[in-house]
PDB file of N, CA, C and O in Angstrom, chain B, residues numbered from 101:
ATOM      1  N   MET B 101     -19.975 -17.620  -6.022  1.00  0.00           N
ATOM      2  CA  MET B 101     -19.145 -17.294  -4.882  1.00  0.00           C
ATOM      3  C   MET B 101     -17.712 -18.000  -5.171  1.00  0.00           C
ATOM      4  O   MET B 101     -17.227 -18.928  -4.524  1.00  0.00           O
ATOM      5  N   HIS B 102     -17.112 -17.303  -6.365  1.00  0.00           N
ATOM      6  CA  HIS B 102     -15.582 -17.690  -6.485  1.00  0.00           C
ATOM      7  C   HIS B 102     -15.613 -19.301  -6.595  1.00  0.00           C
ATOM      8  O   HIS B 102     -14.732 -19.894  -5.973  1.00  0.00           O
ATOM      9  N   GLY B 103     -16.396 -19.940  -7.211  1.00  0.00           N
ATOM     10  CA  GLY B 103     -16.080 -21.434  -7.358  1.00  0.00           C
ATOM     11  C   GLY B 103     -16.141 -22.154  -6.028  1.00  0.00           C
ATOM     12  O   GLY B 103     -15.588 -23.253  -6.032  1.00  0.00           O
ATOM     13  N   ARG B 104     -16.616 -21.823  -5.054  1.00  0.00           N
ATOM     14  CA  ARG B 104     -16.774 -22.262  -3.808  1.00  0.00           C
ATOM     15  C   ARG B 104     -17.876 -23.078  -3.689  1.00  0.00           C
ATOM     16  O   ARG B 104     -18.971 -22.752  -4.148  1.00  0.00           O
ATOM     17  N   ILE B 105     -17.643 -24.280  -3.016  1.00  0.00           N
ATOM     18  CA  ILE B 105     -18.959 -25.191  -2.827  1.00  0.00           C
ATOM     19  C   ILE B 105     -19.598 -24.710  -1.731  1.00  0.00           C
ATOM     20  O   ILE B 105     -18.973 -24.587  -0.677  1.00  0.00           O
ATOM     21  N   ALA B 106     -20.980 -24.358  -1.828  1.00  0.00           N
ATOM     22  CA  ALA B 106     -21.882 -23.902  -0.787  1.00  0.00           C
ATOM     23  C   ALA B 106     -21.921 -24.355   0.558  1.00  0.00           C
ATOM     24  O   ALA B 106     -22.237 -23.651   1.517  1.00  0.00           O
ATOM     25  N   GLU B 107     -21.528 -25.786   0.611  1.00  0.00           N
ATOM     26  CA  GLU B 107     -21.461 -26.186   2.028  1.00  0.00           C
ATOM     27  C   GLU B 107     -20.280 -26.084   2.708  1.00  0.00           C
ATOM     28  O   GLU B 107     -20.251 -26.236   3.929  1.00  0.00           O
ATOM     29  N   ALA B 108     -19.307 -25.846   2.068  1.00  0.00           N
ATOM     30  CA  ALA B 108     -17.926 -25.757   2.551  1.00  0.00           C
ATOM     31  C   ALA B 108     -17.779 -24.756   3.715  1.00  0.00           C
ATOM     32  O   ALA B 108     -18.429 -23.723   3.554  1.00  0.00           O
ATOM     33  N   PRO B 109     -17.137 -24.835   4.736  1.00  0.00           N
ATOM     34  CA  PRO B 109     -17.100 -23.858   5.649  1.00  0.00           C
ATOM     35  C   PRO B 109     -16.231 -22.742   5.023  1.00  0.00           C
ATOM     36  O   PRO B 109     -15.542 -22.995   4.034  1.00  0.00           O
ATOM     37  N   VAL B 110     -16.254 -21.404   5.632  1.00  0.00           N
ATOM     38  CA  VAL B 110     -15.535 -20.297   5.149  1.00  0.00           C
ATOM     39  C   VAL B 110     -14.281 -20.340   5.866  1.00  0.00           C
ATOM     40  O   VAL B 110     -14.284 -20.671   7.052  1.00  0.00           O
ATOM     41  N   SER B 111     -13.290 -20.060   5.313  1.00  0.00           N
ATOM     42  CA  SER B 111     -11.919 -20.143   5.965  1.00  0.00           C
ATOM     43  C   SER B 111     -11.870 -18.608   6.576  1.00  0.00           C
ATOM     44  O   SER B 111     -12.592 -17.652   6.294  1.00  0.00           O
ATOM     45  N   GLU B 112     -10.684 -18.708   7.584  1.00  0.00           N
ATOM     46  CA  GLU B 112     -10.634 -17.421   8.391  1.00  0.00           C
ATOM     47  C   GLU B 112      -9.999 -16.298   7.413  1.00  0.00           C
ATOM     48  O   GLU B 112     -10.275 -15.103   7.515  1.00  0.00           O
ATOM     49  N   ALA B 113      -9.095 -16.850   6.431  1.00  0.00           N
ATOM     50  CA  ALA B 113      -8.749 -15.855   5.327  1.00  0.00           C
ATOM     51  C   ALA B 113      -9.903 -15.410   4.514  1.00  0.00           C
ATOM     52  O   ALA B 113      -9.848 -14.241   4.133  1.00  0.00           O
ATOM     53  N   GLU B 114     -10.934 -16.106   4.173  1.00  0.00           N
ATOM     54  CA  GLU B 114     -12.071 -15.678   3.482  1.00  0.00           C
ATOM     55  C   GLU B 114     -12.878 -14.701   4.252  1.00  0.00           C
ATOM     56  O   GLU B 114     -13.434 -13.774   3.662  1.00  0.00           O
ATOM     57  N   ARG B 115     -12.974 -14.852   5.533  1.00  0.00           N
ATOM     58  CA  ARG B 115     -13.655 -13.927   6.321  1.00  0.00           C
ATOM     59  C   ARG B 115     -12.941 -12.586   6.484  1.00  0.00           C
ATOM     60  O   ARG B 115     -13.562 -11.523   6.473  1.00  0.00           O
ATOM     61  N   ILE B 116     -11.603 -12.670   6.636  1.00  0.00           N
ATOM     62  CA  ILE B 116     -10.936 -11.308   6.611  1.00  0.00           C
ATOM     63  C   ILE B 116     -10.926 -10.664   5.253  1.00  0.00           C
ATOM     64  O   ILE B 116     -10.964  -9.440   5.127  1.00  0.00           O
ATOM     65  N   ALA B 117     -10.874 -11.472   4.265  1.00  0.00           N
ATOM     66  CA  ALA B 117     -10.818 -10.668   2.764  1.00  0.00           C
ATOM     67  C   ALA B 117     -12.204  -9.975   2.614  1.00  0.00           C
ATOM     68  O   ALA B 117     -12.325  -8.835   2.163  1.00  0.00           O
ATOM     69  N   ARG B 118     -13.252 -10.764   3.033  1.00  0.00           N
ATOM     70  CA  ARG B 118     -14.718 -10.234   2.892  1.00  0.00           C
ATOM     71  C   ARG B 118     -14.682  -8.940   3.756  1.00  0.00           C
ATOM     72  O   ARG B 118     -15.339  -7.969   3.379  1.00  0.00           O
ATOM     73  N   VAL B 119     -13.875  -8.876   5.003  1.00  0.00           N
ATOM     74  CA  VAL B 119     -14.237  -7.615   5.764  1.00  0.00           C
ATOM     75  C   VAL B 119     -13.371  -6.498   5.159  1.00  0.00           C
ATOM     76  O   VAL B 119     -13.734  -5.329   5.288  1.00  0.00           O
ATOM     77  N   TYR B 120     -12.253  -6.808   4.514  1.00  0.00           N
ATOM     78  CA  TYR B 120     -11.421  -5.822   3.753  1.00  0.00           C
ATOM     79  C   TYR B 120     -12.305  -5.280   2.560  1.00  0.00           C
ATOM     80  O   TYR B 120     -12.466  -4.064   2.455  1.00  0.00           O
ATOM     81  N   VAL B 121     -12.879  -6.146   1.665  1.00  0.00           N
ATOM     82  CA  VAL B 121     -13.657  -5.644   0.755  1.00  0.00           C
ATOM     83  C   VAL B 121     -14.841  -4.834   0.924  1.00  0.00           C
ATOM     84  O   VAL B 121     -15.182  -3.998   0.087  1.00  0.00           O
ATOM     85  N   LEU B 122     -15.585  -5.110   2.181  1.00  0.00           N
ATOM     86  CA  LEU B 122     -16.420  -4.457   2.624  1.00  0.00           C
ATOM     87  C   LEU B 122     -16.010  -3.042   3.038  1.00  0.00           C
ATOM     88  O   LEU B 122     -16.677  -2.073   2.675  1.00  0.00           O
ATOM     89  N   ALA B 123     -15.035  -2.933   3.714  1.00  0.00           N
ATOM     90  CA  ALA B 123     -14.470  -1.806   4.167  1.00  0.00           C
ATOM     91  C   ALA B 123     -14.053  -0.903   2.926  1.00  0.00           C
ATOM     92  O   ALA B 123     -14.070   0.319   3.077  1.00  0.00           O
ATOM     93  N   ALA B 124     -13.690  -1.436   1.744  1.00  0.00           N
ATOM     94  CA  ALA B 124     -13.159  -0.809   0.668  1.00  0.00           C
ATOM     95  C   ALA B 124     -14.485  -0.651  -0.255  1.00  0.00           C
ATOM     96  O   ALA B 124     -14.431  -0.377  -1.454  1.00  0.00           O
ATOM     97  N   ARG B 125     -15.569  -0.843   0.406  1.00  0.00           N
ATOM     98  CA  ARG B 125     -16.591  -0.512  -0.512  1.00  0.00           C
ATOM     99  C   ARG B 125     -16.778  -1.441  -2.037  1.00  0.00           C
ATOM    100  O   ARG B 125     -17.222  -1.051  -3.117  1.00  0.00           O
ATOM    101  N   GLY B 126     -16.347  -2.558  -1.708  1.00  0.00           N
ATOM    102  CA  GLY B 126     -16.538  -3.485  -2.995  1.00  0.00           C
ATOM    103  C   GLY B 126     -15.327  -3.421  -3.941  1.00  0.00           C
ATOM    104  O   GLY B 126     -15.243  -4.148  -4.930  1.00  0.00           O
ATOM    105  N   ASP B 127     -14.294  -2.424  -3.559  1.00  0.00           N
ATOM    106  CA  ASP B 127     -13.149  -2.260  -4.529  1.00  0.00           C
ATOM    107  C   ASP B 127     -12.137  -3.261  -4.006  1.00  0.00           C
ATOM    108  O   ASP B 127     -11.438  -3.066  -3.012  1.00  0.00           O
ATOM    109  N   THR B 128     -12.121  -4.301  -4.728  1.00  0.00           N
ATOM    110  CA  THR B 128     -11.269  -5.514  -4.471  1.00  0.00           C
ATOM    111  C   THR B 128      -9.852  -5.087  -4.559  1.00  0.00           C
ATOM    112  O   THR B 128      -9.062  -5.628  -3.786  1.00  0.00           O
ATOM    113  N   TRP B 129      -9.408  -4.170  -5.412  1.00  0.00           N
ATOM    114  CA  TRP B 129      -7.995  -3.833  -5.427  1.00  0.00           C
ATOM    115  C   TRP B 129      -7.504  -3.063  -4.326  1.00  0.00           C
ATOM    116  O   TRP B 129      -6.360  -3.238  -3.909  1.00  0.00           O
ATOM    117  N   ALA B 130      -8.281  -2.226  -3.826  1.00  0.00           N
ATOM    118  CA  ALA B 130      -7.975  -1.344  -2.728  1.00  0.00           C
ATOM    119  C   ALA B 130      -8.094  -2.290  -1.391  1.00  0.00           C
ATOM    120  O   ALA B 130      -7.318  -2.135  -0.448  1.00  0.00           O
ATOM    121  N   ALA B 131      -9.038  -3.194  -1.387  1.00  0.00           N
ATOM    122  CA  ALA B 131      -8.985  -4.059  -0.350  1.00  0.00           C
ATOM    123  C   ALA B 131      -7.797  -4.943  -0.154  1.00  0.00           C
ATOM    124  O   ALA B 131      -7.420  -5.262   0.973  1.00  0.00           O
ATOM    125  N   LEU B 132      -7.168  -5.365  -1.324  1.00  0.00           N
ATOM    126  CA  LEU B 132      -5.938  -6.152  -1.561  1.00  0.00           C
ATOM    127  C   LEU B 132      -4.687  -5.424  -1.017  1.00  0.00           C
ATOM    128  O   LEU B 132      -3.831  -5.971  -0.322  1.00  0.00           O
ATOM    129  N   VAL B 133      -4.672  -4.087  -1.423  1.00  0.00           N
ATOM    130  CA  VAL B 133      -3.590  -3.194  -1.196  1.00  0.00           C
ATOM    131  C   VAL B 133      -3.720  -2.769   0.348  1.00  0.00           C
ATOM    132  O   VAL B 133      -2.708  -2.612   1.032  1.00  0.00           O
ATOM    133  N   GLN B 134      -4.861  -2.613   0.805  1.00  0.00           N
ATOM    134  CA  GLN B 134      -5.027  -2.374   2.215  1.00  0.00           C
ATOM    135  C   GLN B 134      -4.528  -3.577   3.193  1.00  0.00           C
ATOM    136  O   GLN B 134      -3.866  -3.338   4.203  1.00  0.00           O
ATOM    137  N   ALA B 135      -4.877  -4.796   2.831  1.00  0.00           N
ATOM    138  CA  ALA B 135      -4.602  -5.982   3.410  1.00  0.00           C
ATOM    139  C   ALA B 135      -2.980  -6.201   3.455  1.00  0.00           C
ATOM    140  O   ALA B 135      -2.348  -6.618   4.426  1.00  0.00           O
ATOM    141  N   VAL B 136      -2.505  -5.861   2.303  1.00  0.00           N
ATOM    142  CA  VAL B 136      -0.992  -5.887   2.333  1.00  0.00           C
ATOM    143  C   VAL B 136      -0.200  -4.874   3.054  1.00  0.00           C
ATOM    144  O   VAL B 136       0.796  -5.082   3.746  1.00  0.00           O
ATOM    145  N   ALA B 137      -0.794  -3.714   2.791  1.00  0.00           N
ATOM    146  CA  ALA B 137      -0.051  -2.774   3.838  1.00  0.00           C
ATOM    147  C   ALA B 137      -0.095  -3.184   5.638  1.00  0.00           C
ATOM    148  O   ALA B 137       0.774  -3.177   6.510  1.00  0.00           O
ATOM    149  N   ASP B 138      -1.363  -3.475   5.635  1.00  0.00           N
ATOM    150  CA  ASP B 138      -1.477  -3.964   7.036  1.00  0.00           C
ATOM    151  C   ASP B 138      -0.699  -5.074   7.439  1.00  0.00           C
ATOM    152  O   ASP B 138      -0.138  -5.081   8.535  1.00  0.00           O
ATOM    153  N   ALA B 139      -0.630  -5.928   6.714  1.00  0.00           N
ATOM    154  CA  ALA B 139       0.459  -7.212   6.738  1.00  0.00           C
ATOM    155  C   ALA B 139       1.809  -6.646   7.192  1.00  0.00           C
ATOM    156  O   ALA B 139       2.340  -6.959   8.258  1.00  0.00           O
ATOM    157  N   LEU B 140       2.350  -5.746   6.253  1.00  0.00           N
ATOM    158  CA  LEU B 140       3.668  -5.297   6.306  1.00  0.00           C
ATOM    159  C   LEU B 140       3.788  -4.616   7.678  1.00  0.00           C
ATOM    160  O   LEU B 140       4.706  -4.986   8.411  1.00  0.00           O
ATOM    161  N   ILE B 141       2.935  -3.642   8.101  1.00  0.00           N
ATOM    162  CA  ILE B 141       3.001  -2.911   9.217  1.00  0.00           C
ATOM    163  C   ILE B 141       3.005  -3.918  10.584  1.00  0.00           C
ATOM    164  O   ILE B 141       3.695  -3.674  11.574  1.00  0.00           O
ATOM    165  N   ASP B 142       2.120  -5.077  10.461  1.00  0.00           N
ATOM    166  CA  ASP B 142       2.447  -6.072  11.498  1.00  0.00           C
ATOM    167  C   ASP B 142       3.762  -6.997  11.498  1.00  0.00           C
ATOM    168  O   ASP B 142       4.275  -7.527  12.485  1.00  0.00           O
ATOM    169  N   LEU B 143       4.139  -7.060  10.314  1.00  0.00           N
ATOM    170  CA  LEU B 143       5.337  -7.723  10.321  1.00  0.00           C
ATOM    171  C   LEU B 143       6.661  -7.034  10.668  1.00  0.00           C
ATOM    172  O   LEU B 143       7.699  -7.605  11.000  1.00  0.00           O
ATOM    173  N   ALA B 144       6.434  -5.539  10.523  1.00  0.00           N
ATOM    174  CA  ALA B 144       7.438  -4.613  11.024  1.00  0.00           C
ATOM    175  C   ALA B 144       7.414  -4.382  12.642  1.00  0.00           C
ATOM    176  O   ALA B 144       8.371  -3.932  13.272  1.00  0.00           O
ATOM    177  N   GLU B 145       6.215  -4.750  13.182  1.00  0.00           N
ATOM    178  CA  GLU B 145       6.258  -4.432  14.626  1.00  0.00           C
ATOM    179  C   GLU B 145       6.912  -5.851  15.240  1.00  0.00           C
ATOM    180  O   GLU B 145       7.727  -5.890  16.161  1.00  0.00           O
ATOM    181  N   VAL B 146       6.431  -6.872  14.603  1.00  0.00           N
ATOM    182  CA  VAL B 146       6.872  -8.085  15.058  1.00  0.00           C
ATOM    183  C   VAL B 146       8.567  -8.214  15.005  1.00  0.00           C
ATOM    184  O   VAL B 146       9.209  -8.780  15.889  1.00  0.00           O
ATOM    185  N   GLU B 147       9.103  -7.654  13.934  1.00  0.00           N
ATOM    186  CA  GLU B 147      10.491  -7.849  13.724  1.00  0.00           C
ATOM    187  C   GLU B 147      11.073  -6.741  14.796  1.00  0.00           C
ATOM    188  O   GLU B 147      12.174  -7.034  15.261  1.00  0.00           O
ATOM    189  N   GLN B 148      10.553  -5.652  15.198  1.00  0.00           N
ATOM    190  CA  GLN B 148      10.869  -4.651  15.949  1.00  0.00           C
ATOM    191  C   GLN B 148      10.806  -5.407  17.440  1.00  0.00           C
ATOM    192  O   GLN B 148      11.774  -5.319  18.195  1.00  0.00           O
ATOM    193  N   ARG B 149       9.766  -6.056  17.767  1.00  0.00           N
ATOM    194  CA  ARG B 149       9.650  -6.701  18.920  1.00  0.00           C
ATOM    195  C   ARG B 149      10.840  -7.793  19.243  1.00  0.00           C
ATOM    196  O   ARG B 149      11.347  -7.894  20.360  1.00  0.00           O
ATOM    197  N   ALA B 150      11.162  -8.485  18.263  1.00  0.00           N
ATOM    198  CA  ALA B 150      12.104  -9.585  18.122  1.00  0.00           C
ATOM    199  C   ALA B 150      13.438  -8.925  18.395  1.00  0.00           C
ATOM    200  O   ALA B 150      14.197  -9.406  19.237  1.00  0.00           O
ATOM    201  N   THR B 151      13.756  -7.803  17.687  1.00  0.00           N
ATOM    202  CA  THR B 151      15.112  -7.151  17.796  1.00  0.00           C
ATOM    203  C   THR B 151      15.162  -6.716  19.234  1.00  0.00           C
ATOM    204  O   THR B 151      16.227  -7.042  19.759  1.00  0.00           O
ATOM    205  N   LYS B 152      14.350  -6.090  20.012  1.00  0.00           N
ATOM    206  CA  LYS B 152      14.471  -5.521  21.427  1.00  0.00           C
ATOM    207  C   LYS B 152      14.476  -6.699  22.156  1.00  0.00           C
ATOM    208  O   LYS B 152      15.248  -6.694  23.115  1.00  0.00           O
ATOM    209  N   ARG B 153      13.620  -8.037  21.910  1.00  0.00           N
ATOM    210  CA  ARG B 153      13.942  -9.070  22.684  1.00  0.00           C
ATOM    211  C   ARG B 153      15.143  -9.810  22.826  1.00  0.00           C
ATOM    212  O   ARG B 153      15.494 -10.465  23.808  1.00  0.00           O
ATOM    213  N   ASP B 154      15.925  -9.593  21.414  1.00  0.00           N
ATOM    214  CA  ASP B 154      17.177 -10.196  21.311  1.00  0.00           C
ATOM    215  C   ASP B 154      18.239  -9.335  22.101  1.00  0.00           C
ATOM    216  O   ASP B 154      19.225  -9.840  22.639  1.00  0.00           O
ATOM    217  N   GLN B 155      17.929  -7.921  22.120  1.00  0.00           N
ATOM    218  CA  GLN B 155      18.814  -7.180  22.835  1.00  0.00           C
ATOM    219  C   GLN B 155      18.855  -7.089  24.288  1.00  0.00           C
ATOM    220  O   GLN B 155      19.826  -6.682  24.925  1.00  0.00           O
ATOM    221  N   LEU B 156      17.668  -7.521  24.814  1.00  0.00           N
ATOM    222  CA  LEU B 156      17.676  -7.719  26.153  1.00  0.00           C
ATOM    223  C   LEU B 156      18.229  -8.844  26.581  1.00  0.00           C
ATOM    224  O   LEU B 156      18.848  -8.823  27.645  1.00  0.00           O
ATOM    225  N   ILE B 157      18.126  -9.899  25.920  1.00  0.00           N
ATOM    226  CA  ILE B 157      18.661 -11.449  26.079  1.00  0.00           C
ATOM    227  C   ILE B 157      20.289 -11.206  25.919  1.00  0.00           C
ATOM    228  O   ILE B 157      21.089 -11.752  26.678  1.00  0.00           O
ATOM    229  N   SER B 158      20.631 -10.455  25.004  1.00  0.00           N
ATOM    230  CA  SER B 158      22.144 -10.402  24.689  1.00  0.00           C
ATOM    231  C   SER B 158      22.811  -9.558  26.218  1.00  0.00           C
ATOM    232  O   SER B 158      23.728 -10.008  26.904  1.00  0.00           O
ATOM    233  N   ARG B 159      22.219  -8.538  26.417  1.00  0.00           N
ATOM    234  CA  ARG B 159      22.390  -7.619  27.529  1.00  0.00           C
ATOM    235  C   ARG B 159      22.644  -8.353  29.098  1.00  0.00           C
ATOM    236  O   ARG B 159      23.456  -8.089  29.984  1.00  0.00           O
ATOM    237  N   GLY B 160      21.646  -9.307  29.003  1.00  0.00           N
ATOM    238  CA  GLY B 160      21.182 -10.116  30.192  1.00  0.00           C
ATOM    239  C   GLY B 160      22.391 -11.182  30.178  1.00  0.00           C
ATOM    240  O   GLY B 160      23.021 -11.374  31.218  1.00  0.00           O
ATOM    241  N   TYR B 161      22.665 -11.771  29.172  1.00  0.00           N
ATOM    242  CA  TYR B 161      23.704 -12.727  29.173  1.00  0.00           C
ATOM    243  C   TYR B 161      24.934 -12.284  29.210  1.00  0.00           C
ATOM    244  O   TYR B 161      25.766 -13.072  29.658  1.00  0.00           O
ATOM    245  N   ALA B 162      25.394 -10.960  28.774  1.00  0.00           N
ATOM    246  CA  ALA B 162      26.593 -10.238  28.952  1.00  0.00           C
ATOM    247  C   ALA B 162      26.791 -10.158  30.486  1.00  0.00           C
ATOM    248  O   ALA B 162      27.730 -10.691  31.078  1.00  0.00           O
ATOM    249  N   ARG B 163      25.744  -9.386  31.101  1.00  0.00           N
ATOM    250  CA  ARG B 163      25.943  -8.920  32.541  1.00  0.00           C
ATOM    251  C   ARG B 163      26.034 -10.465  33.431  1.00  0.00           C
ATOM    252  O   ARG B 163      26.673 -10.476  34.482  1.00  0.00           O
ATOM    253  N   ALA B 164      25.478 -11.509  33.024  1.00  0.00           N
ATOM    254  CA  ALA B 164      25.698 -12.691  33.778  1.00  0.00           C
ATOM    255  C   ALA B 164      27.112 -13.392  33.889  1.00  0.00           C
ATOM    256  O   ALA B 164      27.583 -14.037  34.825  1.00  0.00           O
ATOM    257  N   GLY B 165      27.624 -13.087  32.709  1.00  0.00           N
ATOM    258  CA  GLY B 165      28.837 -13.500  32.533  1.00  0.00           C
ATOM    259  C   GLY B 165      30.238 -12.673  33.106  1.00  0.00           C
ATOM    260  O   GLY B 165      31.379 -13.096  32.923  1.00  0.00           O
ATOM    261  N   GLN B 166      29.940 -11.547  33.755  1.00  0.00           N
ATOM    262  CA  GLN B 166      30.934 -10.688  34.219  1.00  0.00           C
ATOM    263  C   GLN B 166      30.671 -10.738  35.634  1.00  0.00           C
ATOM    264  O   GLN B 166      29.567 -10.611  36.163  1.00  0.00           O
ATOM    265  N   PRO B 167      31.999 -10.973  36.317  1.00  0.00           N
ATOM    266  CA  PRO B 167      31.929 -10.800  37.764  1.00  0.00           C
ATOM    267  C   PRO B 167      31.601  -9.354  38.462  1.00  0.00           C
ATOM    268  O   PRO B 167      31.882  -8.250  37.995  1.00  0.00           O
ATOM    269  N   SER B 168      31.004  -9.607  39.572  1.00  0.00           N
ATOM    270  CA  SER B 168      30.534  -8.227  40.216  1.00  0.00           C
ATOM    271  C   SER B 168      31.655  -7.638  40.704  1.00  0.00           C
ATOM    272  O   SER B 168      32.556  -8.401  41.052  1.00  0.00           O
ATOM    273  N   PRO B 169      31.872  -6.132  40.850  1.00  0.00           N
ATOM    274  CA  PRO B 169      32.976  -5.398  41.435  1.00  0.00           C
ATOM    275  C   PRO B 169      33.342  -6.084  42.764  1.00  0.00           C
ATOM    276  O   PRO B 169      34.540  -6.199  43.020  1.00  0.00           O
ATOM    277  N   SER B 170      32.460  -6.536  43.605  1.00  0.00           N
ATOM    278  CA  SER B 170      32.749  -6.819  44.941  1.00  0.00           C
ATOM    279  C   SER B 170      33.198  -8.304  45.016  1.00  0.00           C
ATOM    280  O   SER B 170      33.811  -8.719  46.000  1.00  0.00           O
ATOM    281  N   ALA B 171      32.861  -9.153  43.885  1.00  0.00           N
ATOM    282  CA  ALA B 171      33.280 -10.531  44.014  1.00  0.00           C
ATOM    283  C   ALA B 171      34.588 -10.930  43.928  1.00  0.00           C
ATOM    284  O   ALA B 171      35.214 -10.447  42.985  1.00  0.00           O
ATOM    285  N   PRO B 172      35.218 -11.744  44.716  1.00  0.00           N
ATOM    286  CA  PRO B 172      36.492 -12.055  44.816  1.00  0.00           C
ATOM    287  C   PRO B 172      36.877 -12.803  43.438  1.00  0.00           C
ATOM    288  O   PRO B 172      36.131 -13.634  42.918  1.00  0.00           O
ATOM    289  N   LEU B 173      38.204 -12.391  42.871  1.00  0.00           N
ATOM    290  CA  LEU B 173      38.472 -12.953  41.614  1.00  0.00           C
ATOM    291  C   LEU B 173      39.092 -14.341  41.862  1.00  0.00           C
ATOM    292  O   LEU B 173      39.422 -15.048  40.909  1.00  0.00           O
TER     293      LEU B 173
END
């Protein structure tokens, strides 16, 4: 089993890799490619959420810094 000691617990990464290999019907290259593709999709989603969050923070900060039209100067 890839040089692992039988008594050592299986890591989360190994469990995920095993699922990808099973889904790829034993084709380890296809499993690796799919895992990387999924990771890139997840990364893009995280980056998109961070950008949206930063835009909301920036707009809120800018609005908070501007006096309202009815407020005395």
